[in-house]
Backbone as CSV, one residue per row, in Angstrom:
resi,resn,N_x,N_y,N_z,CA_x,CA_y,CA_z,C_x,C_y,C_z
1,MET,226.521,169.665,54.751,227.339,168.463,54.600,228.818,168.827,54.716
2,ILE,229.544,168.153,55.590,230.957,168.419,55.792,231.763,167.566,54.816
3,LYS,232.596,168.230,54.001,233.375,167.545,52.990,234.747,167.173,53.540
4,VAL,235.108,165.907,53.404,236.325,165.377,54.023,237.215,164.781,52.952
5,ALA,238.538,165.032,53.079,239.522,164.338,52.264,240.431,163.549,53.191
6,VAL,240.774,162.325,52.792,241.656,161.451,53.584,243.013,161.380,52.898
7,VAL,244.043,161.669,53.687,245.415,161.600,53.195,246.092,160.389,53.820
8,GLY,246.518,159.452,52.976,247.052,158.195,53.456,245.961,157.159,53.477
9,VAL,245.917,156.300,52.460,244.751,155.398,52.318,245.158,153.947,52.377
10,ASN,246.156,153.664,53.272,246.483,152.276,53.516,245.540,151.737,54.590
11,ASN,245.996,150.953,55.525,245.119,150.240,56.457,244.186,151.129,57.253
12,ILE,244.725,152.067,58.038,243.906,152.949,58.865,243.130,153.916,57.975
13,GLY,243.750,154.392,56.918,243.067,155.299,56.010,241.836,154.684,55.391
14,LYS,241.877,153.391,55.134,240.702,152.721,54.577,239.541,152.757,55.553
15,ILE,239.833,152.584,56.852,238.784,152.664,57.868,238.172,154.063,57.855
16,HIS,239.018,155.078,57.775,238.503,156.461,57.738,237.636,156.684,56.509
17,CYS,238.080,156.231,55.363,237.294,156.426,54.135,235.883,155.858,54.277
18,ARG,235.806,154.628,54.770,234.507,154.002,54.957,233.645,154.777,55.936
19,ALA,234.284,155.279,57.008,233.543,155.993,58.033,232.900,157.261,57.494
20,TYR,233.607,158.016,56.662,233.055,159.265,56.136,232.099,158.993,54.994
21,ARG,232.244,157.866,54.317,231.230,157.495,53.330,229.890,157.181,54.003
22,GLN,229.967,156.597,55.191,228.759,156.109,55.859,228.132,157.156,56.796
23,HIS,228.882,158.168,57.186,228.367,159.147,58.150,227.336,160.045,57.478
24,PRO,226.183,160.266,58.147,225.112,161.053,57.516,225.434,162.533,57.321
25,ASP,226.438,163.042,58.030,226.750,164.457,57.943,228.047,164.753,57.212
26,THR,228.677,163.731,56.619,229.933,163.942,55.899,229.872,163.369,54.491
27,GLU,230.709,163.930,53.653,230.890,163.433,52.294,232.386,163.221,52.065
28,LEU,232.777,162.018,51.674,234.153,161.785,51.297,234.361,162.425,49.949
29,ALA,235.143,163.534,49.904,235.272,164.340,48.709,236.492,163.990,47.871
30,ALA,237.555,163.427,48.462,238.773,163.108,47.726,239.666,162.261,48.619
31,VAL,240.634,161.609,47.968,241.670,160.852,48.700,243.035,161.247,48.141
32,CYS,244.056,161.010,48.966,245.410,161.383,48.582,246.391,160.372,49.172
33,ASP,247.372,159.986,48.393,248.421,159.078,48.897,249.660,159.287,48.030
34,LEU,250.829,159.220,48.614,252.065,159.368,47.845,252.241,158.269,46.841
35,MET,251.681,157.093,47.116,251.719,155.978,46.183,250.552,156.096,45.206
36,ALA,250.883,156.332,43.944,249.833,156.608,42.945,248.849,155.458,42.813
37,GLU,249.367,154.216,42.831,248.473,153.056,42.681,247.492,152.972,43.833
38,ARG,247.986,153.239,45.027,247.104,153.180,46.207,246.062,154.290,46.165
39,ALA,246.466,155.506,45.787,245.531,156.619,45.697,244.455,156.324,44.645
40,GLU,244.879,155.808,43.501,243.915,155.520,42.417,242.947,154.417,42.853
41,ALA,243.448,153.373,43.516,242.572,152.277,43.955,241.508,152.797,44.907
42,ALA,241.924,153.642,45.867,240.948,154.173,46.825,239.968,155.106,46.127
43,GLY,240.460,155.923,45.223,239.574,156.850,44.534,238.515,156.102,43.727
44,ARG,238.961,155.057,43.013,237.993,154.289,42.198,237.020,153.528,43.071
45,GLU,237.521,153.005,44.199,236.630,152.257,45.121,235.507,153.144,45.636
46,HIS,235.840,154.387,45.984,234.848,155.270,46.602,234.231,156.283,45.630
47,GLY,234.668,156.240,44.370,234.099,157.125,43.378,234.402,158.587,43.623
48,VAL,235.655,158.885,44.074,236.040,160.266,44.346,237.356,160.571,43.647
49,PRO,237.695,161.848,43.457,238.988,162.214,42.867,240.151,161.735,43.748
50,PHE,241.253,161.388,43.096,242.419,160.907,43.837,243.649,161.688,43.423
51,TYR,244.557,161.884,44.406,245.716,162.724,44.195,246.937,162.114,44.882
52,THR,248.121,162.516,44.413,249.351,162.181,45.115,249.979,163.432,45.738
53,ASP,249.379,164.577,45.507,249.881,165.865,46.023,248.766,166.563,46.765
54,LEU,248.914,166.759,48.066,247.847,167.374,48.868,247.589,168.809,48.435
55,ARG,248.624,169.533,48.063,248.387,170.933,47.655,247.531,171.003,46.406
56,GLU,247.748,170.058,45.481,246.906,170.012,44.286,245.465,169.707,44.660
57,LEU,245.293,168.785,45.588,243.940,168.461,46.059,243.264,169.694,46.628
58,LEU,243.979,170.424,47.475,243.405,171.587,48.124,243.089,172.696,47.119
59,ASP,243.875,172.780,46.071,243.626,173.779,45.039,242.459,173.415,44.132
60,THR,242.063,172.125,44.155,241.101,171.638,43.172,239.744,171.272,43.749
61,VAL,239.757,170.677,44.936,238.525,170.115,45.515,238.137,170.910,46.754
62,PRO,236.891,171.381,46.835,236.411,172.069,48.045,236.282,171.066,49.185
63,VAL,237.030,171.259,50.268,236.941,170.380,51.424,236.924,171.212,52.697
64,ASP,236.356,170.637,53.744,236.311,171.301,55.050,237.300,170.698,56.032
65,VAL,237.514,169.381,55.922,238.342,168.649,56.877,239.332,167.787,56.135
66,ILE,240.581,167.796,56.626,241.622,166.884,56.132,241.914,165.871,57.235
67,VAL,241.815,164.596,56.869,242.167,163.510,57.784,243.535,162.994,57.398
68,VAL,244.489,163.037,58.309,245.864,162.599,58.034,246.032,161.211,58.646
69,ALA,246.006,160.208,57.779,246.099,158.807,58.221,247.345,158.145,57.653
70,THR,248.370,158.959,57.453,249.663,158.437,57.021,250.345,157.697,58.176
71,ALA,251.495,157.109,57.891,252.175,156.339,58.932,253.607,156.867,59.080
72,GLY,254.598,156.064,58.657,255.994,156.453,58.791,256.686,155.784,59.934
73,VAL,257.882,156.240,60.224,258.678,155.696,61.331,257.933,155.939,62.660
74,GLU,257.872,154.910,63.470,257.181,154.974,64.777,255.723,155.413,64.620
75,LYS,255.157,155.081,63.462,253.741,155.338,63.118,253.376,156.822,63.054
76,GLY,254.415,157.725,63.042,254.065,159.129,63.106,254.910,160.073,62.299
77,SER,255.975,159.605,61.659,256.920,160.533,61.033,256.374,161.189,59.764
78,HIS,255.281,160.647,59.210,254.709,161.231,58.000,253.492,162.141,58.270
79,HIS,253.256,162.452,59.531,252.069,163.255,59.886,252.287,164.755,59.742
80,TYR,253.524,165.185,59.943,253.796,166.608,60.076,253.486,167.401,58.789
81,GLU,254.052,167.007,57.682,253.939,167.800,56.459,252.507,167.946,55.978
82,PRO,251.733,166.864,55.842,250.335,167.062,55.394,249.483,167.819,56.396
83,SER,249.752,167.636,57.684,248.985,168.387,58.691,249.257,169.882,58.568
84,MET,250.522,170.259,58.444,250.886,171.662,58.343,250.348,172.253,57.056
85,THR,250.353,171.488,55.971,249.812,171.965,54.701,248.300,172.237,54.830
86,ALA,247.612,171.346,55.495,246.170,171.515,55.676,245.870,172.681,56.601
87,ILE,246.625,172.818,57.653,246.422,173.951,58.587,246.689,175.270,57.859
88,GLU,247.741,175.302,57.071,248.054,176.508,56.307,246.903,176.903,55.416
89,ALA,246.196,175.910,54.886,245.048,176.171,54.011,243.775,176.520,54.792
90,GLY,243.859,176.518,56.125,242.723,176.882,56.952,241.718,175.758,57.165
91,LYS,242.148,174.513,56.951,241.224,173.389,57.086,241.320,172.791,58.502
92,ASP,240.190,172.269,58.989,240.220,171.489,60.208,240.926,170.173,59.937
93,VAL,241.625,169.645,60.938,242.457,168.475,60.728,242.196,167.433,61.832
94,LEU,242.058,166.191,61.422,242.066,165.042,62.328,243.260,164.192,61.945
95,VAL,244.223,164.067,62.854,245.458,163.334,62.560,245.528,162.075,63.404
96,GLU,246.098,161.037,62.803,246.296,159.808,63.552,247.372,160.014,64.634
97,LYS,247.417,159.085,65.578,248.426,159.172,66.627,249.647,158.368,66.205
98,PRO,250.858,158.677,66.724,251.139,159.873,67.479,251.049,161.094,66.594
99,ILE,250.716,162.227,67.167,250.564,163.421,66.337,251.835,163.653,65.542
100,SER,252.991,163.362,66.119,254.274,163.240,65.440,255.187,162.474,66.398
101,ASN,256.077,161.680,65.852,257.026,161.012,66.714,258.205,161.937,67.091
102,ARG,258.216,163.118,66.515,259.246,164.112,66.832,258.578,165.246,67.624
103,ILE,258.987,165.421,68.856,258.276,166.307,69.768,258.316,167.761,69.284
104,GLU,259.393,168.196,68.673,259.441,169.573,68.196,258.430,169.793,67.070
105,GLU,258.246,168.809,66.216,257.234,168.900,65.159,255.841,168.990,65.781
106,ALA,255.591,168.165,66.802,254.276,168.197,67.445,253.997,169.571,68.049
107,ARG,254.998,170.152,68.664,254.811,171.481,69.247,254.514,172.514,68.198
108,ARG,255.207,172.442,67.044,254.958,173.391,65.962,253.570,173.226,65.381
109,MET,253.089,171.993,65.301,251.733,171.751,64.789,250.687,172.423,65.662
110,ILE,250.851,172.297,66.974,249.890,172.907,67.912,249.916,174.420,67.786
111,GLY,251.128,174.974,67.750,251.261,176.420,67.655,250.695,176.967,66.369
112,PHE,250.919,176.277,65.242,250.446,176.745,63.958,248.921,176.657,63.876
113,ALA,248.344,175.591,64.420,246.876,175.455,64.427,246.251,176.599,65.235
114,ARG,246.854,176.945,66.346,246.323,178.057,67.162,246.479,179.382,66.414
115,GLU,247.582,179.553,65.743,247.818,180.776,64.990,246.767,180.926,63.895
116,LYS,246.405,179.844,63.227,245.474,179.874,62.114,244.018,179.767,62.583
117,GLY,243.807,179.422,63.850,242.447,179.314,64.371,241.657,178.158,63.835
118,VAL,242.359,177.039,63.512,241.656,175.857,63.014,241.571,174.788,64.092
119,ARG,240.626,173.875,63.919,240.484,172.751,64.840,241.481,171.669,64.483
120,LEU,242.269,171.278,65.454,243.218,170.180,65.273,242.902,169.111,66.291
121,ALA,242.512,167.947,65.792,242.129,166.820,66.657,243.029,165.622,66.355
122,CYS,243.057,164.692,67.287,243.846,163.471,67.125,242.962,162.270,67.349
123,ASN,243.253,161.185,66.654,242.441,159.984,66.784,242.875,159.171,68.018
124,LEU,242.674,159.765,69.173,242.933,159.097,70.443,241.645,158.363,70.832
125,ASN,241.364,157.298,70.088,240.030,156.707,70.107,239.723,155.866,71.341
126,HIS,240.723,155.553,72.194,240.441,154.682,73.318,239.534,155.361,74.342
127,ARG,239.490,156.699,74.382,238.627,157.363,75.350,237.195,157.489,74.838
128,PHE,236.965,157.160,73.554,235.636,157.360,72.970,234.834,156.061,72.987
129,THR,234.440,155.678,74.188,233.600,154.493,74.380,232.551,154.793,75.454
130,PRO,231.400,154.130,75.409,230.418,154.346,76.472,230.982,154.047,77.864
131,ALA,231.863,153.078,77.980,232.475,152.773,79.282,233.279,153.978,79.787
132,ALA,234.068,154.569,78.923,234.851,155.755,79.345,233.970,156.950,79.617
133,TYR,232.905,157.141,78.824,231.985,158.261,79.066,231.353,158.159,80.440
134,LYS,230.888,156.957,80.766,230.237,156.751,82.062,231.218,156.925,83.204
135,ALA,232.434,156.400,83.041,233.466,156.570,84.069,233.772,158.037,84.290
136,LYS,233.887,158.783,83.210,234.176,160.222,83.320,233.023,160.938,84.049
137,GLU,231.799,160.523,83.759,230.621,161.112,84.429,230.704,160.862,85.921
138,PHE,231.090,159.660,86.316,231.204,159.340,87.731,232.276,160.173,88.412
139,VAL,233.425,160.344,87.725,234.502,161.149,88.272,234.042,162.590,88.452
140,GLU,233.378,163.135,87.444,232.939,164.544,87.514,231.817,164.747,88.529
141,GLN,231.027,163.700,88.808,229.975,163.778,89.800,230.514,163.656,91.224
142,GLY,231.800,163.379,91.361,232.406,163.256,92.672,232.198,161.899,93.332
143,LYS,231.769,160.904,92.566,231.497,159.592,93.172,232.772,158.888,93.643
144,LEU,233.920,159.322,93.135,235.174,158.751,93.577,235.819,159.605,94.661
145,GLY,235.308,160.810,94.887,235.957,161.753,95.775,237.226,162.300,95.173
146,SER,238.172,162.686,95.993,239.456,163.165,95.494,240.255,162.003,94.911
147,LEU,240.745,162.170,93.691,241.465,161.082,93.054,242.784,160.822,93.787
148,LEU,243.085,159.542,93.955,244.297,159.118,94.649,245.277,158.420,93.716
149,PHE,244.764,157.443,92.928,245.685,156.716,92.018,244.951,156.204,90.788
150,LEU,245.763,155.954,89.760,245.293,155.332,88.529,246.265,154.203,88.155
151,ASN,245.712,153.093,87.724,246.528,152.004,87.181,246.058,151.731,85.771
152,MET,246.979,151.732,84.838,246.656,151.539,83.414,247.524,150.450,82.871
153,ARG,246.912,149.559,82.082,247.670,148.520,81.381,247.211,148.485,79.928
154,LEU,248.148,148.543,79.008,247.853,148.428,77.580,248.886,147.510,76.955
155,THR,248.455,146.352,76.502,249.383,145.349,75.973,248.827,144.749,74.706
156,ILE,249.643,144.681,73.683,249.286,143.996,72.440,250.492,143.247,71.936
157,GLN,250.321,142.528,70.841,251.448,141.839,70.219,251.826,142.599,68.962
158,ASN,253.055,143.078,68.904,253.557,143.768,67.740,255.040,143.443,67.590
159,PRO,255.389,142.612,66.638,256.790,142.191,66.494,257.697,143.198,65.792
160,LYS,257.152,144.305,65.332,257.943,145.270,64.559,259.020,145.912,65.420
161,GLU,260.119,146.307,64.734,261.300,146.852,65.440,261.776,148.101,64.722
162,ASP,260.893,149.022,64.375,261.290,150.248,63.649,262.471,150.926,64.321
163,THR,262.310,151.243,65.590,263.347,151.890,66.383,263.253,151.309,67.797
164,GLU,264.187,151.669,68.649,264.126,151.136,70.022,262.990,151.755,70.815
165,TRP,262.410,152.875,70.323,261.329,153.553,71.053,259.989,153.383,70.385
166,LEU,259.879,152.462,69.409,258.607,152.281,68.704,257.430,152.051,69.645
167,HIS,257.623,151.165,70.595,256.523,150.812,71.511,256.004,152.012,72.257
168,MET,256.891,152.799,72.816,256.455,153.984,73.592,255.755,155.003,72.694
169,ARG,256.385,155.340,71.574,255.859,156.459,70.768,254.644,156.084,69.955
170,ALA,254.541,154.834,69.534,253.441,154.429,68.666,252.202,153.983,69.418
171,LEU,252.368,153.345,70.583,251.235,152.783,71.299,250.716,153.665,72.420
172,HIS,251.618,154.252,73.191,251.181,154.845,74.463,250.608,156.249,74.428
173,PRO,250.521,156.904,73.268,249.610,158.053,73.231,248.215,157.690,73.699
174,HIS,247.783,156.450,73.399,246.447,155.998,73.807,246.340,155.864,75.338
175,SER,247.241,155.108,75.934,247.124,154.835,77.367,247.278,156.123,78.187
176,ILE,248.248,156.967,77.799,248.495,158.190,78.548,247.324,159.142,78.362
177,ASP,246.738,159.183,77.175,245.570,160.055,76.972,244.413,159.617,77.861
178,VAL,244.165,158.315,77.984,243.074,157.850,78.852,243.354,158.262,80.289
179,MET,244.578,158.133,80.739,244.920,158.523,82.113,244.719,160.030,82.311
180,ARG,245.139,160.818,81.337,244.931,162.277,81.427,243.438,162.658,81.359
181,TYR,242.674,161.862,80.609,241.233,162.095,80.475,240.561,162.095,81.863
182,PHE,241.050,161.225,82.754,240.458,161.124,84.084,241.191,161.966,85.143
183,ALA,242.483,162.145,84.991,243.247,162.741,86.092,243.979,164.035,85.756
184,GLY,243.916,164.478,84.498,244.535,165.730,84.142,246.030,165.609,83.847
185,ASP,246.711,166.723,83.899,248.116,166.782,83.462,249.028,165.949,84.364
186,VAL,250.055,165.391,83.736,251.092,164.641,84.422,252.263,165.589,84.737
187,LYS,252.717,165.574,85.964,253.774,166.495,86.421,255.166,165.910,86.212
188,ARG,255.369,164.630,86.582,256.656,164.018,86.385,256.509,162.497,86.307
189,VAL,257.507,161.867,85.735,257.465,160.429,85.514,258.790,159.774,85.901
190,GLN,258.703,158.483,86.127,259.886,157.664,86.364,259.629,156.357,85.625
191,SER,260.538,155.941,84.774,260.260,154.754,83.959,261.407,153.745,83.964
192,PHE,261.010,152.500,83.725,261.934,151.397,83.556,261.443,150.578,82.382
193,MET,262.363,150.083,81.550,261.978,149.359,80.334,262.817,148.114,80.210
194,THR,262.262,147.133,79.474,262.998,145.877,79.256,262.693,145.376,77.858
195,LYS,263.505,144.432,77.419,263.354,143.850,76.084,263.049,142.349,76.213
196,ALA,262.009,141.902,75.490,261.704,140.497,75.472,262.820,139.737,74.708
197,PRO,262.919,138.437,74.909,263.946,137.671,74.183,263.875,137.917,72.673
198,GLY,265.021,138.198,72.109,265.106,138.419,70.682,264.756,139.818,70.233
199,ARG,264.387,140.677,71.144,264.013,142.057,70.809,265.227,142.988,70.784
200,GLY,265.176,143.966,69.889,266.141,145.019,69.879,265.584,146.307,70.441
201,SER,264.247,146.367,70.579,263.601,147.582,71.076,263.125,147.380,72.508
202,TRP,262.843,148.502,73.179,262.310,148.457,74.527,260.809,148.153,74.435
203,SER,260.485,146.873,74.494,259.149,146.400,74.112,258.191,146.264,75.287
204,THR,258.694,146.372,76.526,257.823,146.327,77.702,258.285,147.422,78.664
205,VAL,257.307,148.165,79.214,257.655,149.329,80.018,256.837,149.406,81.311
206,SER,257.422,150.054,82.285,256.743,150.391,83.547,257.011,151.877,83.800
207,VAL,255.934,152.642,83.919,256.065,154.082,84.081,255.266,154.538,85.306
208,ASN,255.966,155.123,86.273,255.314,155.758,87.408,255.037,157.201,87.092
209,MET,253.891,157.697,87.564,253.487,159.077,87.263,253.030,159.815,88.493
210,GLU,253.352,161.097,88.538,252.761,162.002,89.521,251.968,163.061,88.726
211,PHE,250.684,163.163,89.048,249.837,164.144,88.365,249.909,165.485,89.049
212,ALA,249.581,166.529,88.306,249.587,167.871,88.875,248.621,168.002,90.045
213,SER,247.562,167.176,90.043,246.560,167.200,91.112,247.088,166.628,92.410
214,GLY,248.203,165.878,92.328,248.706,165.169,93.499,248.446,163.681,93.473
215,ALA,247.552,163.244,92.568,247.295,161.811,92.410,248.544,161.165,91.818
216,VAL,248.662,159.860,92.044,249.772,159.091,91.470,249.220,158.028,90.530
217,GLY,250.076,157.521,89.655,249.590,156.561,88.682,250.683,155.634,88.208
218,HIS,250.258,154.591,87.536,251.217,153.628,86.992,250.707,153.090,85.656
219,LEU,251.626,153.009,84.691,251.330,152.418,83.395,252.228,151.229,83.164
220,THR,251.620,150.109,82.808,252.350,148.938,82.320,251.977,148.757,80.862
221,GLY,253.000,148.695,80.003,252.725,148.549,78.584,253.642,147.500,77.984
222,SER,253.134,146.816,76.924,253.974,145.810,76.305,253.536,145.568,74.878
223,TYR,254.511,145.307,74.024,254.292,144.820,72.647,254.541,143.313,72.563
224,ASP,254.579,142.641,73.716,254.983,141.237,73.753,253.852,140.301,74.209
225,MET,252.607,140.781,74.275,251.509,139.976,74.796,250.649,139.398,73.679
226,SER,249.904,138.388,73.999,248.998,137.770,73.029,247.789,138.643,72.789
227,MET,247.316,138.693,71.570,246.111,139.429,71.219,244.854,138.639,71.541
228,ARG,245.014,137.417,72.052,243.859,136.605,72.410,243.199,137.031,73.696
229,HIS,243.886,137.888,74.450,243.410,138.291,75.779,243.058,139.767,75.782
230,PRO,242.313,140.251,76.796,241.994,141.684,76.860,243.240,142.539,76.770
231,ILE,243.170,143.640,76.012,244.366,144.434,75.780,244.521,145.580,76.758
232,GLU,243.425,145.980,77.394,243.525,147.220,78.179,242.719,147.103,79.469
233,TYR,243.278,147.688,80.523,242.627,147.724,81.839,242.916,149.107,82.413
234,CYS,241.892,149.762,82.950,242.086,151.080,83.568,241.361,151.127,84.887
235,GLU,242.086,151.441,85.968,241.513,151.568,87.315,241.743,152.985,87.806
236,VAL,240.679,153.632,88.251,240.754,154.997,88.777,240.170,154.962,90.172
237,ALA,240.911,155.458,91.167,240.487,155.363,92.558,240.615,156.697,93.276
238,GLY,239.606,156.939,94.125,239.622,158.109,95.001,239.279,157.721,96.411
239,HIS,239.110,158.709,97.276,238.894,158.376,98.697,237.446,157.977,98.964
240,GLU,236.563,158.094,97.976,235.142,157.694,98.156,234.781,156.449,97.341
241,GLY,235.602,156.087,96.379,235.267,154.923,95.564,236.288,154.747,94.455
242,ARG,236.138,153.667,93.717,236.987,153.440,92.573,236.179,152.823,91.446
243,LEU,236.743,152.877,90.232,236.063,152.268,89.102,237.089,151.575,88.223
244,VAL,236.599,150.622,87.450,237.460,149.845,86.547,236.791,149.786,85.165
245,ILE,237.543,150.109,84.163,237.113,149.889,82.756,237.883,148.707,82.243
246,ASP,237.141,147.702,81.786,237.759,146.465,81.327,237.789,146.394,79.804
247,ASN,238.971,146.186,79.251,239.172,145.954,77.830,238.559,147.051,76.942
248,VAL,238.851,148.274,77.274,238.499,149.466,76.496,237.010,149.794,76.546
249,TYR,236.179,148.823,76.181,234.763,149.114,76.013,233.818,148.068,76.625
250,GLU,234.344,146.941,77.107,233.470,145.829,77.460,232.637,146.073,78.707
251,SER,233.221,146.755,79.710,232.438,146.991,80.924,233.048,148.111,81.754
252,MET,232.202,148.715,82.597,232.652,149.685,83.604,232.025,149.287,84.918
253,THR,232.865,149.128,85.943,232.371,148.750,87.283,232.764,149.812,88.286
254,TYR,231.796,150.250,89.065,232.018,151.247,90.106,231.912,150.577,91.460
255,TYR,232.939,150.789,92.326,233.013,150.199,93.653,232.988,151.319,94.685
256,PRO,231.831,151.634,95.279,231.800,152.665,96.331,232.463,152.093,97.609
257,HIS,233.193,152.920,98.309,233.909,152.431,99.464,232.989,152.135,100.648
258,HIS,231.821,152.757,100.699,230.968,152.629,101.886,229.674,151.884,101.605
259,SER,229.715,151.016,100.568,228.524,150.244,100.241,228.937,148.948,99.578
260,ASN,228.111,147.927,99.753,228.361,146.633,99.097,227.706,146.568,97.697
261,GLU,226.937,147.594,97.341,226.234,147.600,96.065,227.145,148.196,94.980
262,LEU,227.439,147.355,93.998,228.277,147.798,92.872,227.406,148.263,91.725
263,THR,227.959,149.121,90.892,227.336,149.498,89.639,228.127,148.873,88.520
264,VAL,227.508,147.979,87.752,228.183,147.291,86.674,227.418,147.556,85.375
265,LEU,228.128,148.153,84.408,227.542,148.413,83.094,228.347,147.649,82.063
266,ARG,227.645,146.827,81.276,228.340,145.991,80.318,227.895,146.291,78.879
267,ASN,228.821,146.202,77.979,228.513,146.265,76.562,227.943,144.871,76.172
268,PRO,226.923,144.817,75.278,226.397,145.908,74.468,225.185,146.596,75.089
269,MET,224.817,146.238,76.321,223.560,146.794,76.860,223.590,148.314,76.942
270,PHE,224.783,148.899,77.276,224.784,150.341,77.457,225.562,151.062,76.359
271,GLY,226.025,150.322,75.341,226.781,150.989,74.295,226.562,150.452,72.898
272,GLY,226.325,149.176,72.805,226.064,148.564,71.532,227.284,148.450,70.640
273,MET,228.496,148.512,71.187,229.699,148.373,70.357,229.902,146.914,69.985
274,GLN,230.221,146.676,68.714,230.408,145.320,68.226,231.851,144.836,68.397
275,GLY,232.763,145.780,68.555,234.170,145.429,68.702,235.021,146.669,68.762
276,PHE,236.344,146.467,68.818,237.262,147.599,69.016,237.197,148.578,67.874
277,ASP,236.976,148.118,66.637,236.958,149.026,65.498,235.852,150.085,65.615
278,ASP,234.855,149.806,66.425,233.793,150.801,66.626,234.296,152.059,67.338
279,THR,235.448,151.955,68.003,235.996,153.159,68.639,236.349,154.229,67.588
280,PHE,236.688,153.808,66.368,236.965,154.777,65.306,235.714,155.585,64.989
281,ALA,234.597,154.863,64.816,233.330,155.570,64.536,232.914,156.475,65.680
282,GLN,233.110,155.995,66.927,232.762,156.809,68.084,233.575,158.109,68.094
283,ARG,234.857,158.000,67.808,235.712,159.178,67.824,235.344,160.129,66.678
284,ILE,235.164,159.574,65.485,234.814,160.390,64.307,233.473,161.074,64.521
285,ASN,232.510,160.348,65.062,231.177,160.917,65.306,231.285,162.138,66.203
286,ARG,232.122,162.042,67.227,232.248,163.161,68.166,232.899,164.368,67.510
287,PHE,233.930,164.141,66.700,234.607,165.254,66.040,233.647,165.959,65.080
288,ILE,232.909,165.194,64.302,231.961,165.783,63.361,230.866,166.531,64.107
289,ALA,230.392,165.962,65.209,229.342,166.631,66.011,229.859,167.972,66.559
290,GLN,231.117,168.001,66.989,231.666,169.258,67.503,231.828,170.300,66.391
291,ILE,232.230,169.863,65.207,232.328,170.798,64.068,230.953,171.344,63.750
292,LYS,229.959,170.471,63.669,228.596,170.908,63.339,228.085,171.909,64.376
293,ALA,228.449,171.695,65.635,227.983,172.552,66.708,228.758,173.884,66.788
294,GLY,229.790,174.007,65.947,230.569,175.244,65.960,231.519,175.348,67.111
295,ALA,231.993,174.224,67.632,232.910,174.220,68.771,234.176,174.991,68.423
296,ALA,234.653,175.772,69.362,235.904,176.495,69.181,237.069,175.495,69.179
297,PRO,238.192,175.861,68.548,239.349,174.945,68.516,239.768,174.412,69.887
298,GLU,239.703,175.298,70.904,240.136,174.875,72.244,239.118,173.954,72.929
299,GLU,237.932,173.826,72.355,236.913,172.958,72.940,236.938,171.537,72.371
300,ILE,237.752,171.293,71.364,237.778,169.983,70.732,238.299,168.926,71.682
301,GLU,237.573,167.826,71.782,237.991,166.729,72.661,239.058,165.884,71.956
302,ALA,239.985,165.352,72.754,241.141,164.646,72.196,241.793,165.496,71.130
303,SER,242.128,166.715,71.507,242.653,167.709,70.593,244.128,167.450,70.296
304,GLY,244.660,168.242,69.371,246.091,168.181,69.132,246.876,168.477,70.372
305,ALA,246.380,169.416,71.205,247.060,169.762,72.460,247.077,168.566,73.402
306,ASP,246.001,167.814,73.446,245.967,166.594,74.251,246.974,165.572,73.742
307,ALA,247.055,165.462,72.423,248.016,164.521,71.836,249.436,164.943,72.131
308,LEU,249.708,166.240,72.070,251.032,166.749,72.420,251.354,166.456,73.876
309,ALA,250.389,166.671,74.758,250.602,166.435,76.181,250.990,164.979,76.429
310,ALA,250.350,164.050,75.713,250.712,162.638,75.846,252.133,162.376,75.349
311,GLN,252.495,163.011,74.227,253.852,162.851,73.691,254.896,163.415,74.644
312,GLU,254.578,164.511,75.312,255.521,165.083,76.265,255.788,164.076,77.414
313,VAL,254.741,163.376,77.858,254.917,162.355,78.890,255.806,161.229,78.369
314,ILE,255.557,160.809,77.128,256.345,159.730,76.530,257.819,160.122,76.455
315,GLU,258.099,161.324,75.983,259.508,161.749,75.882,260.159,161.859,77.226
316,ALA,259.413,162.307,78.238,259.963,162.353,79.596,260.247,160.952,80.116
317,ALA,259.361,159.996,79.790,259.591,158.610,80.221,260.824,158.022,79.541
318,ILE,261.035,158.356,78.273,262.225,157.890,77.589,263.474,158.465,78.257
319,ARG,263.450,159.753,78.588,264.600,160.354,79.234,264.850,159.725,80.615
320,SER,263.782,159.401,81.315,263.937,158.796,82.633,264.625,157.431,82.492
321,HIS,264.192,156.643,81.527,264.826,155.330,81.345,266.289,155.483,80.952
322,GLN,266.565,156.447,80.084,267.950,156.665,79.644,268.843,157.067,80.802
323,SER,268.260,157.702,81.822,269.055,158.144,82.959,269.050,157.151,84.123
324,GLY,268.586,155.928,83.866,268.605,154.892,84.885,267.430,154.930,85.851
325,GLY,266.323,155.530,85.406,265.112,155.581,86.254,265.008,156.822,87.095
326,THR,265.760,157.842,86.808,265.639,159.103,87.512,264.310,159.791,87.171
327,PRO,263.574,160.300,88.146,262.331,161.035,87.866,262.606,162.221,86.975
328,VAL,261.703,162.478,86.001,261.873,163.568,85.034,260.618,164.415,85.028
329,GLU,260.781,165.726,85.085,259.660,166.637,85.009,259.095,166.650,83.574
330,VAL,257.750,166.719,83.504,257.081,166.796,82.193,256.838,168.262,81.899
331,PRO,257.205,168.757,80.695,256.963,170.172,80.376,255.499,170.511,80.508
332,ALA,255.210,171.736,80.929,253.828,172.160,81.083,253.131,172.141,79.736
333,ALA,251.833,171.852,79.737,251.066,171.771,78.512,251.011,173.131,77.831
334,LEU,251.079,173.094,76.483,250.975,174.333,75.733,249.542,174.841,75.744
């Protein structure tokens, strides 16, 4: 049984707590939150010890995995300290995205995890759906041929204005990770951003990408759209065919270039997902399965290194916008 402690037990942390309580191979062993009332409420709800100090938790409760579900500025400024504390203690870590909103912190997290030989994963849950699995299978089988282009759209409604870069740093680790999942590393980017009426932040973006493979791509993102409509669309095309994933998990359609016969797979027939929140369980299930199987740190899917690679693209896109849309090279992956 894998013993898990969750750090940060507000909205997302609550989802994690329930997931580890329900998983057949995990035990929720403790919870931690800087807010004593919140930590106590979660501890009493789940019948586990509760703490406000992660070091005290680690000194007291035997755990195998630390889940960092804290938030902070741009949804990521509180991730660094608990992650580094857990890594220092030799624990495997699953951290929420962005791995950190500060790129230097993210780089140090990856380097320290490698130094300590622990598994560092990120909750990049948009790639953990049956639709994405099947699409990846088609790409690896060569059904698309050589990849030529990717089009990605991720749009939700979020009125918050933490900083002018909130939208890019908080949301687009997901979209960029999905694009990298299919096409690999991004070599350079060119971006343009705009503000919806009344906004102080860059709430809608357009990012052009060149992948190391030679494929090209485009991301459209926005915090200004209605949640009543599909939030995500991903199109991957090669010289032999293309595929489309609609709304994260709802369907995957394959269009071969030399045939009129399409392959259409729809949820729930091929996945059984009840809604978007099921992506959390899908991601957690995979991480736990890899730990049980003894996967090496470098084999972890949606790893800390993947999360860092997405953040590097984001920071390059920000620099491009700041320079008036000049293309910017993305640092090589660590």
